[in-house]
C-alpha positions as CSV (number, residue, x, y, z in Angstrom):
1,X,-6.6,-20.7,21.8
2,X,-5.9,-17.0,22.3
3,X,-8.7,-14.4,22.7
4,X,-7.7,-12.9,19.3
5,X,-8.4,-16.3,17.6
6,X,-11.7,-16.6,19.4
7,X,-12.8,-13.2,18.2
8,X,-11.8,-13.9,14.6
9,X,-13.9,-15.5,11.9
10,X,-12.9,-16.8,8.5
11,X,-13.9,-14.5,5.7
12,X,-14.1,-15.6,2.1
13,X,-12.6,-13.1,-0.5
14,X,-12.3,-13.5,-4.2
15,X,-9.4,-12.1,-6.1
16,X,-9.0,-12.8,-9.9
17,X,-11.5,-15.6,-9.8
18,X,-9.6,-17.3,-6.9
19,X,-11.2,-17.7,-3.5
20,X,-9.2,-17.2,-0.3
21,X,-10.3,-17.8,3.3
22,X,-8.8,-15.2,5.6
23,X,-9.0,-15.2,9.4
24,X,-10.2,-11.7,10.5
25,X,-11.6,-10.1,13.6
26,X,-15.3,-9.4,13.4
27,X,-14.9,-5.7,13.7
28,X,-12.4,-5.6,10.8
29,X,-14.5,-7.7,8.3
30,X,-15.8,-4.7,6.4
31,X,-12.3,-3.2,6.0
32,X,-10.9,-6.5,4.8
33,X,-13.7,-6.8,2.2
34,X,-13.0,-3.2,1.0
35,X,-9.2,-4.0,0.8
36,X,-9.9,-7.2,-1.1
37,X,-12.1,-5.3,-3.6
38,X,-9.5,-2.6,-4.1
39,X,-6.8,-5.2,-4.6
40,X,-9.0,-7.2,-7.0
41,X,-9.6,-4.0,-9.0
42,X,-5.9,-3.2,-9.3
43,X,-5.0,-6.7,-10.3
44,X,-7.8,-6.8,-12.9
45,X,-6.5,-3.5,-14.4
46,X,-3.0,-4.9,-14.6
47,X,-4.2,-8.2,-16.1
48,X,-6.5,-6.5,-18.6
49,X,-3.7,-4.2,-19.8
50,X,-2.1,-7.3,-21.3
51,X,1.4,-6.1,-20.4
52,X,2.0,-8.5,-17.5
53,X,1.3,-12.2,-17.5
54,X,1.2,-14.5,-14.5
55,X,-0.7,-14.2,-11.2
56,X,2.5,-13.7,-9.2
57,X,3.7,-10.8,-11.4
58,X,0.3,-9.2,-11.4
59,X,0.2,-9.4,-7.6
60,X,3.6,-7.8,-7.2
61,X,2.7,-5.0,-9.6
62,X,-0.5,-4.4,-7.8
63,X,1.3,-4.3,-4.4
64,X,3.9,-1.9,-5.8
65,X,1.2,0.4,-7.2
66,X,-0.7,0.4,-3.9
67,X,2.5,1.0,-1.9
68,X,3.4,3.9,-4.2
69,X,-0.1,5.4,-3.8
70,X,0.2,5.1,0.0
71,X,3.6,6.8,0.1
72,X,2.4,9.6,-2.1
73,X,-0.6,10.1,0.1
74,X,1.6,10.1,3.3
75,X,3.9,12.7,1.7
76,X,0.9,14.8,0.8
77,X,-0.4,14.5,4.3
78,X,2.9,15.6,5.8
79,X,3.1,18.6,3.5
80,X,-0.5,19.5,4.5
81,X,0.4,19.2,8.2
82,X,3.5,21.4,7.7
83,X,1.5,24.0,5.9
84,X,-1.2,24.0,8.6
85,X,1.6,24.4,11.2
86,X,3.0,27.4,9.4
87,X,-0.5,28.9,9.2
88,X,-1.2,28.3,12.9
89,X,2.2,29.9,13.8
90,X,1.4,33.0,11.6
91,X,-2.0,33.3,13.2
92,X,-0.5,33.0,16.7
93,X,2.0,35.7,15.8
94,X,-0.8,38.0,14.6
95,X,-2.9,37.4,17.7
96,X,0.1,38.0,19.9
97,X,0.8,41.2,18.0
98,X,-2.8,42.4,18.3
99,X,-2.8,41.6,22.1
100,X,0.4,43.6,22.6
101,X,-1.0,46.6,20.7
102,X,-4.2,46.3,22.8
103,X,-2.2,46.3,26.0
104,X,-0.1,49.3,24.9
105,X,-3.4,51.2,24.2
106,X,-4.6,50.3,27.7
107,X,-1.6,51.8,29.3
């Protein structure tokens, strides 16, 4: 038995009235329960819309929706990082310019 298996416990989650036992490290239990709650909510939304029938299809649509949201979030994060980098460069240039002018005044 590996140390990862020794550190894991089985966690019961419920998704669309079905129970699943998942092996999970103790320190990730809360994150697993949050993920299961999010997935259950997405799957319920899809099921309750009445447009998609069948657990497999509902699960695939929920996975696609979650993957789409993740990719959108990552794209937004990259844009934010790029904007922050541009602002930092502009501030650095202003600081460098101010320091050069200060040195010229000292001379």
